[in-house]
N, C-alpha and C positions, 0 to 999 in steps of 0.2 A: 308573499305574506298571506293570500286567500289559502294555499297549500296548510301553511303553518296553523291558520285558525280554523280548518276542517280537521286537521289531527288533534287539536287542542279539544275542539268539541267532541270528537268521536272518542277521546281518552274519558270523559265524564259524561257518556250517553246511558240514559238509566236502561236501556235495551241493546242487545247486541245485535248489529246489523250484519246481514249475510256475509257481506265484502268487507267489514271494518273491521280495526284492530279490537283487539279486547280491553273492554273498558273497566277504569277501577271499580265504579259501584259492584261489576259483578265479580271480578278478580278478589277485591276485597268484601267477601259476603261469607256466611256460615252456611248458605242452604242452597247456592246455586250451583249448576254443573260445569265445570272447566275441566277443558280436555278429555271429555267423556267419562270423568269423574264424579258421580253424585257426591257433593261435600256432605248431604243429609246421612247419607249411608255410609260415609267414610269419614270419622271425624278428625284423622289425621290429616284430611285435605281441606280443613275449616279455617278460613281468616279469623281473626279475634275481631267481635263486634260488640262495642261496649256502648248500651243504652244509656247516655249521658242525661243532662237537663241543664238547670240554670249553670251559667260558667261561673258566676259569683259564688255558688254555693258549693258547686263540686268540679268544676272545670280544671282545675290543676290536679287535684286527687285523681281525676280520671284519665288525665294525660300521664301521671305517674305511672298509673296502672296499666295503660296501654304499653307504654315503654318496657314495663317490666314483663309484661307477658310476651312481648316480641322477642325479648332478650331470654325468656325461658325455653324458647321452642328449638328443641335439639338436642345433642349428645351431651354437649357442654354449653356455658354460657356463651351466647351470641353477642355481637355489639350492638349498641342501640341504635334505633331508627335515626338516619341522619338527613332526612326530609319530611317535613310537614308541610301539608297542604291544605287550605280550608276557604270557607270564605271570608269576605272582607270584615262582616261584622263580628265572627269569631277572631279573626285576627288583630281585630281593634280592641275586642274585651281582654286577649292576652296581653297585648302591649298595654292596657290599663292597667292590668293586674301587677305589671312590674315595675310602673311607676314609683310606687310608694316605697320600694327597696333599694334605688337607684341612688347613690352618693356622687356628685360630682366634685372633683378637684378643679376642673375648668369651665367657668359658666359659658363660655364660647361653644363648648360641645353641647351642652344642654338645649342650645337655642337652636343650633342646626338640625338637629333631630337624628334619626337612626336611618343606616342604609338596610340593616337587616336584623330580624330578631331570630333569638336562639332559644332552644329548649334542651339543656345539656349540651349534645354535640348537633344535634339537628337545627338546621335551617328553617326557618316558619315563613311560608309566602301564602298568598292568597289568590286564588282564581275566580272569574266570573262564572266559569262554568261549573263548579262545586255545588251540588244541590244544597240548599237551605239547612243549615243547622249540622251540618257533616265538616268531619275534619280526618285525614288520613294520615297516618304515620307511618313512613315506608323506609326499609332498609335497602340501601343501594344494591347490597350484596346479594338479596332475593328478589329482586325485580330489576327486568332490563327492558328497553326499548330496541328490538333487534331490526336492524334494517339490511335489506339485501345488498350486497356490495354491486351489482349490478343494475340495480333499481333504485339508487339514493338519489330523487329529484334528476334523473338523467333526461336529457333532452333527445328526442327523436330529430329526425330528418323533417327540415321545414318544407312545406309545400304550398304552393298557391292555387287557389281555387279558379276554374276558368270565368266564372261569373262574378269574381269580386277582386278588389284591390287591396289584397292582403295575403299575409304568409302566416301561417299556424303550424305548431309543432306538438306532439303529444309530451307531457312531461309526467314521468314515471317515478312511482315510488311505490316499493312493496316493503313492508315490514310488520311486526305485531308485539304488543306489551305482552311480555312472560314471565313467569315467577318459577323459581326454582325450589322455594319453600313458602307456601301459600299461609303456613301456620304463622309465620313471622309478620305478615301484613295485617294492620290493625284501622279499625274506621270506628270513630265516635259518633254517633248520632243522636238527633235531638236536642242538640245544643241552643240553649237560649240565652238570652242575656241574665 
């Protein structure tokens, strides 16, 4: 569980650690250098960043704009992002924006709540490590967590230190977050209530 938490924290770190996986805030950016390619000098390597604002005033419009920008990056129309991750506050603002349009034929369903929210084909979720006011719209065909087959939480040999009554072993994980089409990755910033 601690390894899972560490990887999750690294995914949303605001700066790139020397031996850490690539972070979403850096991968989904229009100015950072990724894989030795400076996106400020190479517009074809820039992710889509939308300066948002009040969710009540423009949140859904900015989400539609982000979806459309992601779909237009390439030779032909691309599939829409299929995963959206944001903060709990923005998630709840989106959830509240959907309630007026919902019609129930079974009152029991309304009382039970929802397991997942969607925006088009995209599942929306929240993560405590996403920076305040941010939302990531991610197409799974352009973003992958690649894991080394020989170091996917592999456990080494257990050893007993001579001065302790314990056994310990190394647990290895090697991987990185990579993108094949950075232009399709979208980030909304500055989202407020």
